[in-house]
C-alpha positions, 0 to 999 in steps of 0.5 A: 464460542463465548471463551472465543469472544470474551479473548477477542475483547481481553484484546480490544481492553488491551490495546485501549490501553496500551493506546492510552498509555502511550497517548499519556507518554505523549503528553510529556514528551510531545514532540518526540515522533518516534512515539506518534508513530506507535500510535499511528500503528496502535490505532491502525490494529483498530482500524482508527484510521482518522487517529492513525491519519493525525497521529502520521501527520504530527509524525511528520511535521515533527520530522517531515523526512520520515519517507516511513511515515510519509507511506503509512499516510498513503498506505491508510489513506489509499485504504480509506479511498482517498487517493488523490492524497495516498499519490501524495502522500507516496510520491513524497516516500519514493521522494524520500526512499527511492527504493521502498519498490512497495511505495510504489505499487501502493503508488502505481494502485491509486493511481491506478483507482484513480483511472489514473492508468497509464501512469499507473503502468509507468509508476509500475516499472518503475518498482521494477526496476529497482527491484526486478524480483518484486512480484507484485509489481509484475502481477498489479502490471499484468493486469494494468494492461490488461485494462488496457487491452493490452494482452500479449504486455499482460501474458509477457507479466504472465511468462515473468511470474511463471516458476518464481510466484507459481500463485500470482503466474496462476492468477494472472492467467485466470485475469487472462482467460477472462479479458475479452476476445477483442482486447489489443494484441501488442503495445 
């Protein structure tokens, strides 16, 4: 186990060295948005969310149409429970990359965290419209329906997942079975 611990320290030291190396390069070429994005990625690996957010904001400042940077900013805000900020960043990301279904899923998650379940459902439906076989959106849509007591709608998502993604289908069915019996049956 000691060996494992020293390997962990070595990896952490290597990542710190890489962060410092990228920061040094940035100091010579501060307008390179790709370097700032690389730095944000390195901060993400270290779970340094504030630093990651600052680096992503710099990317966006340099390149406002960088849809992926808006996406990463939104997911980081979501991870740090800043859901209002996450919504703004993810909406911007979707505006720039309308076929990036993962952004819809994260946006829906933030809506759910804010208690905006109708917006969560609407966003998940949009994700499925963009990519019919995007199973995480179907699963999350089933869960969102359960939050509103729409058991039959949740069951439709289960049926759609069954035979296509067994793990998600099984988990959704378990959630449906645990739903209160007084829940609404339909829409």
